[in-house]
Each structure stands twice: as structure tokens, then as C-alpha cells.
C-alpha positions as CSV (number, residue, x, y, z in Angstrom):
1,X,0.0,0.1,0.0
2,X,1.5,3.3,-1.0
3,X,1.6,6.4,1.1
4,X,-1.0,7.9,-1.0
5,X,-3.5,5.0,-0.7
6,X,-2.9,5.3,3.1
7,X,-3.7,9.0,3.1
8,X,-6.9,8.3,1.2
9,X,-7.9,5.6,3.6
10,X,-7.4,7.9,6.3
11,X,-9.4,10.7,4.8
12,X,-12.4,8.1,4.0
13,X,-12.5,7.0,7.5
14,X,-12.4,10.3,9.1
15,X,-14.9,11.8,6.5
16,X,-12.2,14.4,5.2
17,X,-12.4,16.0,2.0
18,X,-10.1,14.1,-0.5
19,X,-6.4,15.2,-1.0
20,X,-6.7,17.3,2.2
21,X,-4.2,15.3,4.3
22,X,-0.5,15.2,4.1
23,X,1.9,13.1,6.3
24,X,2.9,16.3,8.3
25,X,-0.9,16.9,9.2
26,X,-1.1,17.2,12.9
27,X,-3.8,15.2,14.3
28,X,-4.6,17.7,17.1
29,X,-5.7,20.0,14.6
30,X,-8.2,17.7,13.0
31,X,-11.7,18.2,14.6
32,X,-12.5,14.6,13.5
33,X,-9.9,13.2,15.4
34,X,-11.5,11.8,18.4
35,X,-11.9,8.4,20.3
36,X,-14.5,7.3,17.9
37,X,-12.5,8.0,14.9
38,X,-9.5,6.3,16.4
39,X,-11.6,3.2,16.8
40,X,-12.9,3.3,13.4
41,X,-9.6,3.7,12.0
42,X,-8.2,0.7,14.0
43,X,-11.0,-1.4,12.7
44,X,-10.5,-0.2,9.2
45,X,-6.7,-1.0,9.5
46,X,-6.9,-4.4,11.0
47,X,-7.0,-5.7,7.4
48,X,-3.2,-4.4,6.9
49,X,-2.1,-4.6,10.4
50,X,-4.2,-7.3,12.6
51,X,-2.4,-6.4,15.6
52,X,-2.8,-2.7,15.6
53,X,-4.1,-1.4,18.9
54,X,-6.3,1.7,19.9
55,X,-3.2,2.9,22.1
56,X,-0.8,2.4,19.0
57,X,-3.1,5.1,17.1
58,X,-3.9,7.2,20.0
59,X,-0.2,7.8,20.5
60,X,0.3,9.1,16.8
61,X,1.0,12.9,16.6
62,X,0.7,13.3,12.9
63,X,-0.9,11.7,9.8
64,X,2.5,10.2,8.8
65,X,2.6,8.6,12.1
66,X,-0.4,6.8,11.3
67,X,0.9,5.7,8.0
68,X,3.9,4.2,9.7
69,X,1.8,2.0,11.6
70,X,0.2,0.5,8.6
């Protein structure tokens, strides 16, 4: 999975306009970044990373950090 595909997946799960996120986007700046979004993202990403935990995603600071988890 390419970085672009990862960004598209994250945008889809967080319901963000396409081509909005970059790997440098700070998660704290996104109003959509909350516990429910983290859980939804975790569920979607288990296809690629089955042992990914809520805590792994919660500890991310940027979208790039999430991309590294996949």
C-alpha cells in the first residue's frame, strides 16, 4: 500500500475531503480526530495490520505516524 493510498483511507474513515491530508498534518488540528475516529480507523486498518491497537493510534501525533503503523 502506497502512502497516497494510506492517506486516502485515512481521509475516508475520518470523512475528510479527498487530497486534504499530508503526512505532516498534525492530528490535534483535525476536529474529526477523537476516540470514535481512532476506533473506526483501527477497525479499518486491521486488514493491513491485524495487531494494531487503539493505543498505537492514540499515540500518533501526525498523519505520517499513522501511515507508519500500517
